[in-house]
MDTraj code that builds the backbone (N, CA, C; nanometers):
import mdtraj as md
import numpy as np

residues = "UNK UNK UNK UNK UNK UNK UNK UNK UNK UNK UNK UNK UNK UNK UNK UNK UNK UNK UNK UNK UNK UNK UNK UNK UNK UNK UNK UNK UNK UNK UNK UNK UNK UNK UNK UNK UNK UNK UNK UNK UNK UNK UNK UNK UNK UNK UNK UNK UNK UNK UNK UNK UNK UNK UNK UNK UNK UNK UNK UNK UNK UNK UNK UNK UNK UNK UNK UNK UNK UNK UNK UNK UNK UNK UNK UNK UNK UNK UNK UNK UNK UNK UNK UNK UNK UNK UNK UNK UNK UNK UNK UNK UNK UNK UNK UNK UNK UNK UNK UNK UNK UNK UNK UNK UNK UNK UNK UNK UNK UNK".split()
xyz = np.array([
    [0.0921, -0.0979, -0.0050],
    [0.0039, 0.0062, -0.0214],
    [0.0877, 0.1263, -0.0106],
    [0.0960, 0.2101, -0.0494],
    [0.1559, 0.2996, -0.1098],
    [0.0968, 0.4357, 0.0102],
    [0.2344, 0.5112, 0.0563],
    [0.2054, 0.5806, 0.2155],
    [0.1196, 0.7542, 0.1019],
    [0.0098, 0.7882, 0.2229],
    [-0.0560, 0.9028, 0.2045],
    [0.0475, 1.0262, 0.1800],
    [-0.0408, 1.0854, 0.1000],
    [0.0540, 1.2008, 0.0419],
    [-0.0113, 1.3284, 0.1490],
    [0.1357, 1.4041, 0.1412],
    [0.0249, 1.5359, 0.2229],
    [-0.1110, 1.6027, 0.2348],
    [-0.1468, 1.5659, 0.0751],
    [-0.2928, 1.6616, 0.0740],
    [-0.3752, 1.5508, 0.1285],
    [-0.3269, 1.4209, 0.0911],
    [-0.4698, 1.3508, 0.1660],
    [-0.4596, 1.3134, 0.2996],
    [-0.3471, 1.3815, 0.3702],
    [-0.3588, 1.3820, 0.4897],
    [-0.4394, 1.5509, 0.5616],
    [-0.4053, 1.6086, 0.4924],
    [-0.5086, 1.7429, 0.5174],
    [-0.6404, 1.7222, 0.4684],
    [-0.7027, 1.6925, 0.3865],
    [-0.7842, 1.6890, 0.2981],
    [-0.9203, 1.6166, 0.3920],
    [-0.7968, 1.4990, 0.4406],
    [-0.8683, 1.3930, 0.5367],
    [-0.8743, 1.4797, 0.7176],
    [-0.7897, 1.5233, 0.7180],
    [-0.7834, 1.5742, 0.8835],
    [-0.8811, 1.6898, 0.8326],
    [-0.8884, 1.7799, 0.8078],
    [-1.0114, 1.8920, 0.7314],
    [-1.0938, 1.8631, 0.7564],
    [-1.1276, 1.7347, 0.6969],
    [-1.2615, 1.6950, 0.7095],
    [-1.3118, 1.5934, 0.8147],
    [-1.2450, 1.5229, 0.8519],
    [-1.2882, 1.5100, 1.0134],
    [-1.2730, 1.6664, 1.1661],
    [-1.2290, 1.7361, 1.1203],
    [-1.2253, 1.8463, 1.2289],
    [-1.3656, 1.9116, 1.1791],
    [-1.4080, 1.9369, 1.0716],
    [-1.5192, 1.9942, 1.0318],
    [-1.6264, 1.9545, 1.0192],
    [-1.6448, 1.8192, 0.9370],
    [-1.7663, 1.7287, 1.0270],
    [-1.7950, 1.7014, 1.1509],
    [-1.6938, 1.7251, 1.2138],
    [-1.7427, 1.6798, 1.3656],
    [-1.7988, 1.7711, 1.4240],
    [-1.7705, 1.9190, 1.4148],
    [-1.7767, 2.0565, 1.4557],
    [-1.9390, 2.0440, 1.4111],
    [-1.9644, 2.0256, 1.2766],
    [-2.0916, 2.0291, 1.1790],
    [-2.1562, 1.9458, 1.2852],
    [-2.1598, 1.7933, 1.3062],
    [-2.2066, 1.6796, 1.3783],
    [-2.3113, 1.7483, 1.5021],
    [-2.1991, 1.7870, 1.5708],
    [-2.2148, 1.8287, 1.6865],
    [-2.2825, 1.9536, 1.7448],
    [-2.2759, 2.0437, 1.6437],
    [-2.3665, 2.1463, 1.6483],
    [-2.4822, 2.1387, 1.5757],
    [-2.5180, 2.0638, 1.5037],
    [-2.6681, 1.9955, 1.4183],
    [-2.7221, 1.9313, 1.5705],
    [-2.6730, 1.8133, 1.6317],
    [-2.7251, 1.7298, 1.6786],
    [-2.7519, 1.7726, 1.8143],
    [-2.6779, 1.8769, 1.8621],
    [-2.6423, 1.9200, 1.9901],
    [-2.6477, 1.8029, 2.0928],
    [-2.5900, 1.6705, 2.0638],
    [-2.5888, 1.6388, 2.1541],
    [-2.4826, 1.6385, 2.2977],
    [-2.5220, 1.5221, 2.3998],
    [-2.4752, 1.5487, 2.5142],
    [-2.4440, 1.4392, 2.5574],
    [-2.4581, 1.3159, 2.5231],
    [-2.4321, 1.1721, 2.5626],
    [-2.2840, 1.1275, 2.5069],
    [-2.2187, 1.0376, 2.6124],
    [-2.1198, 0.9502, 2.5516],
    [-2.1167, 0.8936, 2.4563],
    [-2.2261, 0.8364, 2.4215],
    [-2.2785, 0.7890, 2.2776],
    [-2.2973, 0.7818, 2.1620],
    [-2.3634, 0.9728, 2.1764],
    [-2.3575, 1.0628, 2.1018],
    [-2.2655, 1.0951, 2.0324],
    [-2.1343, 1.1530, 2.1059],
    [-2.0128, 1.2144, 2.0731],
    [-1.9497, 1.1007, 2.0043],
    [-1.9480, 0.9851, 2.0727],
    [-1.8842, 0.8439, 2.0295],
    [-1.9431, 0.8240, 1.8711],
    [-2.0788, 0.8172, 1.8554],
    [-2.1177, 0.8299, 1.7411],
    [-2.0715, 0.9458, 1.6067],
    [-2.0612, 1.0570, 1.6466],
    [-2.0295, 1.1729, 1.5438],
    [-1.9092, 1.1637, 1.5487],
    [-1.7740, 1.1005, 1.6571],
    [-1.6971, 1.1238, 1.6228],
    [-1.6463, 1.0267, 1.5362],
    [-1.6710, 0.9298, 1.5485],
    [-1.6598, 0.7956, 1.4084],
    [-1.7352, 0.8094, 1.2901],
    [-1.8156, 0.8839, 1.2367],
    [-1.9042, 0.9174, 1.1752],
    [-1.7622, 0.9811, 1.1138],
    [-1.7258, 1.1045, 1.1678],
    [-1.6063, 1.2145, 1.1188],
    [-1.4882, 1.1272, 1.0575],
    [-1.4394, 1.0290, 1.1409],
    [-1.3532, 0.9741, 1.0987],
    [-1.3856, 0.9311, 0.9697],
    [-1.4739, 0.7839, 0.9606],
    [-1.5040, 0.7242, 0.8294],
    [-1.4974, 0.8433, 0.7545],
    [-1.5929, 0.9263, 0.7191],
    [-1.5860, 1.0487, 0.6390],
    [-1.4247, 1.0710, 0.6018],
    [-1.3664, 1.1439, 0.6641],
    [-1.2146, 1.1880, 0.6561],
    [-1.1251, 1.0620, 0.5957],
    [-1.1269, 0.9616, 0.6162],
    [-1.0861, 0.8234, 0.5550],
    [-1.1046, 0.8516, 0.4249],
    [-1.2379, 0.8725, 0.4275],
    [-1.3011, 0.8543, 0.2681],
    [-1.2575, 0.9114, 0.2188],
    [-1.2259, 1.0728, 0.2294],
    [-1.1795, 1.1994, 0.1601],
    [-1.0727, 1.1412, 0.1318],
    [-0.9866, 1.0945, 0.2177],
    [-0.8432, 1.0742, 0.2150],
    [-0.8210, 0.9991, 0.0868],
    [-0.8923, 0.8722, 0.0813],
    [-0.8593, 0.7534, -0.0282],
    [-0.8775, 0.7543, -0.1412],
    [-1.0223, 0.8330, -0.1925],
    [-1.0073, 0.9117, -0.3071],
    [-0.9862, 0.9760, -0.3411],
    [-0.8884, 1.0873, -0.3067],
    [-0.8296, 1.1858, -0.3148],
    [-0.7029, 1.1094, -0.4602],
    [-0.7362, 1.1689, -0.5965],
    [-0.6357, 1.1122, -0.6609],
    [-0.4825, 1.1123, -0.6361],
    [-0.4592, 1.0312, -0.7022],
    [-0.2676, 1.0230, -0.6311],
    [-0.1832, 1.0817, -0.7396],
    [-0.0917, 1.1494, -0.7327],
    [-0.0086, 1.1977, -0.8374],
    [0.0586, 1.1031, -0.9251],
    [0.0480, 1.0833, -1.0522],
    [0.1311, 1.0630, -1.1848],
    [0.3047, 1.0281, -1.1442],
    [0.3025, 0.9092, -1.1555],
    [0.4600, 0.9180, -1.1545],
    [0.5067, 0.9002, -1.2960],
    [0.6162, 0.9534, -1.3697],
    [0.6431, 0.9995, -1.5273],
    [0.6549, 0.7931, -1.5603],
    [0.6920, 0.7640, -1.4836],
    [0.7810, 0.5709, -1.5011],
    [0.6492, 0.5224, -1.5509],
    [0.4714, 0.5477, -1.4497],
    [0.3871, 0.4827, -1.4775],
    [0.2942, 0.5490, -1.5794],
    [0.3462, 0.6114, -1.6642],
    [0.2889, 0.6857, -1.7748],
    [0.2657, 0.6700, -1.8959],
    [0.3873, 0.5816, -1.9185],
    [0.3905, 0.4888, -2.0659],
    [0.3472, 0.3660, -2.0438],
    [0.3448, 0.3115, -1.9452],
    [0.2908, 0.1790, -1.9153],
    [0.1865, 0.0928, -1.9735],
    [0.0895, 0.1960, -2.0092],
    [-0.0517, 0.1290, -2.0375],
    [-0.0237, 0.1873, -2.1816],
    [0.0505, 0.2204, -2.2916],
    [0.0479, 0.2755, -2.3725],
    [0.0827, 0.1546, -2.5008],
    [-0.0362, 0.1496, -2.6060],
    [-0.0220, 0.0716, -2.6821],
    [0.0947, 0.1180, -2.8630],
    [0.1043, 0.0301, -2.9193],
    [0.1825, 0.1047, -3.0226],
    [0.1358, 0.1894, -3.0862],
    [-0.0175, 0.1913, -3.0971],
    [-0.0529, 0.3235, -3.1598],
    [-0.0665, 0.4405, -3.1522],
    [-0.0708, 0.4144, -2.9409],
    [-0.0915, 0.5181, -2.8942],
    [0.0999, 0.5736, -2.9434],
    [0.1796, 0.4898, -2.9088],
    [0.3308, 0.6336, -2.9447],
    [0.3181, 0.6404, -3.0354],
    [0.2800, 0.5776, -3.2253],
    [0.3132, 0.6087, -3.3071],
    [0.2186, 0.7727, -3.3765],
    [0.0911, 0.8084, -3.2906],
    [-0.0052, 0.8544, -3.2855],
    [0.0959, 0.9607, -3.2066],
    [0.1777, 0.9579, -3.0964],
    [0.2328, 1.0758, -3.0375],
    [0.3569, 1.1160, -3.1081],
    [0.4336, 1.0067, -3.1274],
    [0.5229, 1.0480, -3.2619],
    [0.5143, 1.1516, -3.3697],
    [0.3958, 1.1305, -3.4040],
    [0.3487, 1.1936, -3.5636],
    [0.2880, 1.3160, -3.5018],
    [0.2637, 1.3861, -3.3622],
    [0.2196, 1.4722, -3.3023],
    [0.3531, 1.5400, -3.2948],
    [0.4229, 1.5262, -3.1987],
    [0.5630, 1.5433, -3.1924],
    [0.6717, 1.5898, -3.3159],
    [0.6610, 1.5196, -3.4319],
    [0.7484, 1.5646, -3.5207],
    [0.5912, 1.7371, -3.5816],
    [0.5252, 1.7187, -3.6052],
    [0.4323, 1.7828, -3.6830],
    [0.4570, 1.8990, -3.5823],
    [0.4266, 1.9333, -3.4504],
    [0.4542, 2.0438, -3.4019],
    [0.6175, 2.0951, -3.2915],
    [0.7195, 2.0501, -3.4026],
    [0.8585, 2.0379, -3.4017],
    [0.8757, 2.1803, -3.4348],
    [0.8349, 2.2238, -3.5372],
    [0.8817, 2.4093, -3.5630],
    [0.8537, 2.4778, -3.5293],
    [0.6911, 2.4391, -3.4631],
    [0.6094, 2.5019, -3.4091],
    [0.6831, 2.6059, -3.2650],
    [0.6865, 2.7563, -3.2597],
    [0.7074, 2.7715, -3.1441],
    [0.9103, 2.8458, -3.1009],
    [0.8901, 2.8076, -3.2077],
    [1.0446, 2.7971, -3.2545],
    [1.1119, 2.9496, -3.2886],
    [1.1855, 3.0325, -3.2986],
    [1.1993, 3.1603, -3.3656],
    [1.3595, 3.1727, -3.3522],
    [1.4343, 3.2552, -3.4341],
    [1.5632, 3.3141, -3.4275],
    [1.5906, 3.3969, -3.3227],
    [1.7087, 3.4196, -3.2846],
    [1.7328, 3.4799, -3.1810],
    [1.8199, 3.5880, -3.2600],
    [1.7200, 3.7220, -3.2011],
    [1.7837, 3.8160, -3.2419],
    [1.8963, 3.8555, -3.1610],
    [1.9781, 3.9090, -3.1855],
    [2.1156, 3.9576, -3.1684],
    [2.0899, 4.0995, -3.0366],
    [2.1262, 4.0777, -2.8993],
    [2.1549, 4.1997, -2.8058],
    [2.2170, 4.3072, -2.8301],
    [2.3524, 4.2701, -2.8613],
    [2.4062, 4.3900, -2.8633],
    [2.4048, 4.4472, -2.9860],
    [2.3730, 4.5768, -3.0309],
    [2.3849, 4.6641, -3.1493],
    [2.5797, 4.7164, -3.1245],
    [2.5653, 4.7267, -3.2366],
    [2.7005, 4.8703, -3.2810],
    [2.6766, 4.9989, -3.1997],
    [2.7492, 5.0515, -3.2032],
    [2.7902, 5.1785, -3.0884],
    [2.7374, 5.2842, -3.2122],
    [2.7223, 5.2831, -3.3117],
    [2.6744, 5.3334, -3.4625],
    [2.5724, 5.3520, -3.4782],
    [2.5350, 5.2370, -3.4726],
    [2.3648, 5.2365, -3.5196],
    [2.2701, 5.2549, -3.3490],
    [2.3498, 5.2033, -3.2206],
    [2.2441, 5.2691, -3.0687],
    [2.2938, 5.4094, -3.1019],
    [2.3523, 5.4900, -3.1350],
    [2.3478, 5.6099, -3.0771],
    [2.2084, 5.6875, -3.2137],
    [2.2048, 5.6434, -3.3293],
    [2.1345, 5.6713, -3.4134],
    [2.0056, 5.6514, -3.4011],
    [1.9774, 5.5134, -3.2885],
    [1.8586, 5.4965, -3.2848],
    [1.8162, 5.5889, -3.1427],
    [1.8989, 5.6319, -3.0643],
    [1.8766, 5.6809, -2.9299],
    [1.8065, 5.8397, -2.9625],
    [1.8865, 5.8837, -3.0912],
    [1.9032, 6.0483, -3.1294],
    [1.7161, 6.0358, -3.1984],
    [1.7045, 5.8967, -3.2720],
    [1.5734, 5.9053, -3.3705],
    [1.4544, 5.8739, -3.2435],
    [1.4977, 5.8051, -3.1614],
    [1.3383, 5.8295, -3.0565],
    [1.3553, 5.8813, -2.9064],
    [1.4705, 5.9187, -2.9382],
    [1.4801, 6.0204, -2.8060],
    [1.3549, 6.1233, -2.7463],
    [1.3527, 6.1272, -2.6635],
    [1.2422, 6.2801, -2.6025],
    [1.3192, 6.3716, -2.5845],
    [1.4581, 6.3514, -2.5842],
    [1.5234, 6.4973, -2.5510],
    [1.5744, 6.5385, -2.7120],
    [1.5300, 6.6590, -2.7791],
    [1.6498, 6.6515, -2.8650],
    [1.6418, 6.7827, -2.8609],
])
top = md.Topology()
chain = top.add_chain()
for i, resn in enumerate(residues, 1):
    res = top.add_residue(resn, chain, resSeq=i)
    for name in ("N", "CA", "C"):
        top.add_atom(name, md.element.get_by_symbol(name[0]), res)
traj = md.Trajectory(xyz[None], top)
């Protein structure tokens, strides 16, 4: 059984606390049996919330269920998108003559 994540602990604990307070205020129970029933119900609900929370995916398990068709489709998509988003870099350095001419041309101080 895998270890619970921090998110599972947080959501489960918050569920237990909020459920306990809500049920105690809702039923206004003062007997020991009523408080025990509310506590048990809150713990069960908190455990259910923590267990049902989706686990993070691992990169190794990502390709485990893929078929050859899935791999081929992914490769086609990768090759089709290979050139998208790439652009040539423009040199950030300018010659001093062109930069001083640009500064004079666009300067607010004339």
